[in-house]
N, C-alpha and C positions, 0 to 999 in steps of 0.2 A: 504494500500500500504506500502511496505517496500523498503528499499534500501538506500544507502548513496550517497552522491554527486559523480557523475561520474558513478555510477552503473545504469544498465537498470532498469527502473521502473517496478515493479511487482504489479499485482493486486491480492488482497487477494481472494481466492476462495469463490464463493457465493456472492461477492460484485459487484455492478455495476462499470464499468471502468470509473473513473472520467475524463479520457482524451477524452471521447466521449461526444460531445456537446449535450445539450438538449435545443432546442429553437423552436420558432414558425416560420413558413414560411408565406410569404405574397406576394401579387402581386400588381402592379400598372398598369393601362391601360390608356395611353394617347390617347384619342379618337379624330380622325380627321374625320370630315364629308367629305365624298368622293365627294359630289356635289359641294362644294365650298372651301374645304381645311381649313375650320375654325376648331378650337379646342374646345372641350367641357369640362368645369370645373364645379365641384359641390361644394357647400358650406356646410361644416359640421354643424350639428346642434349645437346650443349653449349649449345644454345639454350633449354633448359627454364628456367622461372622458379624452380624449386625443385630442389635437389640436382643441378644440371647436371653431367654427366660422371661421376656416381657409378654404381657397379655395384649392381644390386639384383635381387631376384626380381620376378616379374610383380606389378604393383600397379595399383590403380585404385579409382575411387569407386563406391559403390553408388548406382545410379540410383533416382530417386523411384519407389516402388511395387515395387522389386526387393528380394529377400532377399540375405543375405550369400552363400549358396552359389550362387545364380543369378548373382551378380556374379563369382564365381570362374570359373565355366564360360564366361561371356561374355568376361571380360578375357583369359583364357588363349587362347581362340579368336582374339580380336582381335589380341593382341600377338604371338603366336608360331604361330598357325595349327594348334594341337593341341587334342585333346579330353583334358581332365584327369579323373582319378578321385581325388576327395578321400579321403585316408586318415585324417587326424586333424587336430585344431586344435593348432597349435604354441603359440599364446598370443594375447594382445590387446595393443593399443597405444593410446596417447593422445598426440597431438602437435599442434603448430601448424605449418602450412605457411607460414612467414614470421612476421610480427609476431604477438604474443600478443593476438589480437583474436577475438571470437566468429566472424566470417566465415572465419577461418583455422583454426578448431578442427576436429580430425578424430579420431574413434575408429575403430579397425580391428581386424580379426581376421586372424591369419596362419595359413594352412593348409599342411599338407604334402600334396602331390599326386603321383600317378604319371602319367606320360605315355608314349606309344609313341615311335617314332623321328620326328624332325622332318620335316614335309612341306616347309616353307619357314620362313625365319627372318630376323630382322634381325641386327644385330651381337650375337652371343652368345658366351659362353665356357662350355664344359663343364668343370666342375671336380670333382675327387675329394677335394680337400683339405678336411677337416672344419673348419679354421679359418674359412673363408669362410662356411660354413653356420652355425657358432657365432656369428658376428658378427651374424646376423640374428635370433637367438633371444634372448628376454629372459633376463637373468641368473638370475632366480629359477627359471625353468624348467630352465635348464642345471644349476643346483644340485640340483633335484629329480631330474633324470635321472641325475646322478652318484650321488646317494644311493640310487637305485633300481637301480643297476647297468646302466643303459641308456646307450649312447653312439652317436654318429652316424658313427663311423669306418667 
C-alpha cells in the first residue's frame, strides 16, 4: 500500500487488500426445551484448549460455504442430538480464542432456539435460573429488554 496521510489508501496490484478482515465465524445456540421452558447448558471438556471446564450453550464454527443458520442446525444436531427451531437472534459477539492475533479472531451470532425432549446427550444441566441465561446475553441487549418490559424469567 502506498499513500500519505490524508491520501486515499491504494492497494498494490497483486497484493491482498489489508482492509478486508480475515476471521472465523461462529454461532451460539441457547436451547430452550419447549415442554417446560428450561434451558440446556453443556460443560466443556477439561481438555479443551479454550474455556476448558466452562458451562456454555451449544457453540461452534461456521464451516466454509455454510451460512450462520445452517451452522446452528448442524452444531445442535452434532452436540446434543436434537433438531433446533430458531426463534430469534439474541445478539452478536467478537472475541479472540486465545492470543489477540488474526488467526484467533472470531465473530459470532447467538441464537435463541427451541428444542423437543433430548434423545441423547453429553454432560448437560437443565436450568431454570435466569441468571445463567443472562450471563450469556450481551449487556446492551439485556438493557434493551428491561426497557422494553421483556424478561427471561
